[in-house]
C-alpha positions as CSV (number, residue, x, y, z in Angstrom):
1,M,131.3,110.2,101.9
2,F,128.4,110.8,99.6
3,R,128.0,114.1,97.8
4,I,124.7,115.8,98.3
5,E,124.3,116.3,94.6
6,S,123.6,112.6,94.2
7,L,120.6,113.0,96.5
8,L,119.3,116.2,94.9
9,S,119.4,114.7,91.4
10,A,117.2,111.7,92.3
11,R,114.3,111.3,90.0
12,L,110.7,111.3,91.2
13,F,108.1,108.7,90.4
14,L,104.7,109.9,91.7
15,A,101.0,109.0,91.6
16,P,101.2,105.6,89.9
17,Q,98.1,104.1,88.5
18,L,97.9,100.5,87.2
19,A,95.6,100.0,84.2
20,G,95.7,96.5,82.6
21,Q,99.4,95.7,82.1
22,R,100.5,99.3,82.1
23,I,101.7,101.6,84.8
24,Y,101.1,105.3,84.4
25,F,102.9,107.8,86.6
26,V,104.2,111.4,86.9
27,S,108.0,111.8,86.8
28,N,110.7,114.4,86.2
29,L,112.8,112.1,84.2
30,S,113.2,114.8,81.5
31,G,114.0,117.5,84.0
32,R,110.3,118.6,84.3
33,M,107.2,116.9,85.5
34,S,105.4,114.9,82.9
35,L,103.2,111.8,82.4
36,Y,104.8,108.5,81.6
37,A,103.8,104.9,81.0
38,M,105.7,101.6,81.2
39,D,104.9,97.9,81.1
40,Y,103.9,96.3,84.4
41,G,106.7,93.8,84.2
42,G,109.3,96.5,83.5
43,S,110.2,98.5,80.4
44,V,111.6,101.9,79.3
45,P,109.3,104.7,80.5
46,E,107.5,106.3,77.6
47,P,106.6,110.0,77.7
48,L,102.9,110.7,76.9
49,L,102.9,114.5,76.7
50,P,104.7,116.8,74.3
51,P,108.1,117.9,75.6
52,N,107.1,121.6,75.8
53,L,104.4,120.8,78.4
54,A,104.9,120.3,82.1
55,M,102.7,119.0,84.9
56,Q,102.5,120.2,88.5
57,N,103.9,118.0,91.3
58,P,100.9,115.7,92.2
59,D,101.7,116.3,95.9
60,L,100.9,120.0,95.4
61,V,97.6,119.6,93.5
62,D,94.2,119.3,95.1
63,G,92.6,116.2,93.7
64,S,94.2,113.9,91.1
65,S,96.7,115.0,88.5
66,F,95.4,112.4,86.0
67,H,93.2,109.4,85.6
68,V,93.4,106.6,83.1
69,F,90.2,105.3,81.5
70,P,91.0,102.1,79.6
71,S,87.4,101.6,78.5
72,L,87.5,105.0,76.7
73,G,91.0,104.6,75.4
74,K,91.9,108.0,77.0
75,I,93.6,109.7,79.9
76,L,92.2,112.7,81.6
77,V,95.1,115.0,82.5
78,M,94.9,118.2,84.6
79,L,97.2,120.8,82.9
80,D,97.8,124.5,83.5
81,N,99.3,127.1,81.2
82,D,103.0,127.6,81.9
83,G,102.7,127.2,85.6
84,D,99.8,129.5,86.2
85,E,98.0,126.8,88.3
86,N,94.7,127.3,86.5
87,Y,94.3,123.6,85.9
88,Q,92.1,122.4,83.0
89,P,90.9,118.9,82.2
90,M,92.4,117.6,79.0
91,W,92.1,114.4,77.1
92,I,95.1,112.4,75.6
93,P,95.1,108.9,74.0
94,L,96.4,106.0,76.1
95,E,99.5,106.0,73.9
96,G,100.0,109.7,74.5
97,G,99.6,112.7,72.2
98,F,98.6,116.3,72.1
99,P,96.1,117.3,74.8
100,E,92.6,118.4,73.8
101,P,90.1,120.2,76.0
102,A,87.6,118.0,77.7
103,F,83.9,118.8,78.0
104,G,84.1,121.3,75.1
105,G,86.2,123.7,77.0
106,A,83.2,124.6,79.2
107,L,85.5,124.9,82.3
108,A,88.0,127.2,80.6
109,A,87.1,130.1,82.9
110,Y,87.7,128.1,86.0
111,R,90.5,126.6,88.0
112,T,89.4,122.9,88.1
113,H,90.3,120.0,90.3
114,L,89.6,116.4,89.5
115,G,88.1,114.6,92.4
116,L,86.0,111.4,92.7
117,V,86.1,109.0,89.8
118,T,83.6,106.2,89.8
119,P,84.7,102.6,89.2
120,D,82.4,102.2,86.2
121,E,84.4,104.9,84.4
122,K,81.2,106.7,83.4
123,N,81.3,109.8,85.6
124,A,83.9,112.0,87.3
125,Y,83.3,114.7,89.9
126,M,85.1,118.0,89.7
127,V,85.4,121.2,91.7
128,S,85.9,124.4,89.7
129,E,87.0,127.6,91.3
130,S,85.8,130.9,89.8
131,R,88.6,133.3,88.6
132,E,86.2,136.2,88.9
133,G,84.6,135.7,92.4
134,E,84.9,133.9,95.6
135,T,82.8,130.9,94.6
136,S,83.4,127.3,93.6
137,L,81.2,125.0,91.6
138,S,80.9,121.2,91.9
139,F,80.1,119.2,88.7
140,R,79.2,115.7,87.7
141,A,80.9,115.0,84.4
142,N,79.7,112.3,82.0
143,L,82.9,111.0,80.5
144,H,81.0,109.4,77.5
145,T,78.8,112.3,76.4
146,G,80.8,115.3,77.9
147,E,77.7,116.5,79.7
148,L,78.4,118.6,82.9
149,V,75.8,118.7,85.6
150,K,76.2,121.5,88.2
151,L,75.6,120.0,91.7
152,V,76.2,123.0,93.9
153,E,77.7,126.5,94.0
154,S,79.3,127.5,97.2
155,Q,81.4,130.3,98.7
156,W,83.4,127.6,100.4
157,S,84.9,124.4,99.3
158,A,82.0,122.0,98.4
159,V,83.5,118.7,97.3
160,P,81.6,115.7,96.0
161,A,82.8,113.1,98.5
162,A,80.7,110.0,97.6
163,A,78.2,109.0,95.0
164,S,75.6,106.3,94.7
165,C,75.9,103.6,92.1
166,D,73.4,105.2,89.8
167,H,75.0,108.7,90.4
168,R,71.6,110.1,91.3
169,R,72.7,110.9,94.9
170,V,76.0,112.6,95.8
171,V,77.3,113.5,99.2
172,I,78.7,117.1,99.3
173,D,81.4,117.9,101.9
174,E,81.4,121.6,102.4
175,S,84.6,122.6,104.3
176,Y,85.2,125.8,106.2
177,T,88.5,125.2,107.9
178,M,90.6,122.2,109.0
179,G,88.2,119.5,110.3
180,D,85.2,121.8,110.3
181,S,82.7,120.8,107.6
182,T,79.1,119.8,106.9
183,L,77.8,116.9,104.9
184,S,74.8,117.4,102.6
185,L,73.0,115.2,100.0
186,W,72.4,116.2,96.5
187,E,69.6,114.3,94.8
188,E,68.9,114.4,91.1
189,G,65.5,116.0,90.4
190,Q,65.4,117.7,93.8
191,R,66.0,121.4,94.6
192,G,68.7,122.3,97.0
193,L,70.7,120.1,99.3
194,R,69.5,118.0,102.3
195,L,71.7,118.5,105.4
196,L,73.0,115.2,106.8
197,H,75.6,116.3,109.4
198,G,77.0,119.4,110.9
199,V,75.8,123.1,111.2
200,P,76.2,125.2,108.1
201,L,78.2,128.4,108.7
202,E,75.3,130.7,107.8
203,Q,73.1,129.0,110.4
204,R,75.5,129.4,113.3
205,Q,74.7,131.8,116.1
206,P,77.2,134.4,117.4
207,G,79.4,132.6,119.9
208,Q,78.1,129.2,119.0
209,V,80.9,126.5,119.3
210,V,80.6,123.7,116.8
211,P,83.1,120.9,117.5
212,P,85.0,120.0,114.3
213,S,83.9,116.6,112.9
214,G,87.3,115.7,111.4
215,I,85.5,113.8,108.6
216,N,87.8,113.3,105.6
217,S,86.6,110.1,104.0
218,I,83.1,109.0,103.1
219,E,81.5,106.0,101.3
220,F,78.0,104.8,100.8
221,T,77.2,101.5,102.6
222,P,76.6,98.5,100.3
223,D,72.9,98.9,100.6
224,E,73.2,102.7,100.0
225,R,71.0,103.4,103.0
226,G,73.8,104.9,105.1
227,L,77.3,106.4,105.0
228,L,80.5,105.1,106.4
């Protein structure tokens, strides 16, 4: 008969990302969650963060816990302060090291989640929750210059769900409850958002029933004239 301790002591290997010939992942090999890397063909896992820092379980985090950017020679890691869950974007080198605030620490007053990352590794999209009010802000972050462009500020969860290749158009998924959301288009140089689908909460009439759309994944079509 197996002892249950053997099951409870099993190590976790979570959120793997392949970059070149290296695999990056979150694990509790040291007894706490941290970021590791190993060779694609197999090697000893190498810790990438100082031993006094711990990451949250990726399954419990909205968005991504980290993303590897080989072209920049960096990894963007979402870290909090001793488990307070106020996640901040931090840079570390590919080989690991001490985290440094990304974007000049401009998001220090927010609880930030890393969302959409574009394949060209030029931009990332983030949602930052205010610690002082019931609002969240969505940003387009230029990973090369550190510039942050505010897309929308919402009382609800407004998540950048898809972006055009030139990053001048972004689909915003504003969610009210499970499956109930609206889709709007942010266009660079234009004021406000253009509604694409759904009925915004503030425009609903008393007693109006709006069937949930259940939309949870969006992409631009190849010609960028529609959404899938």
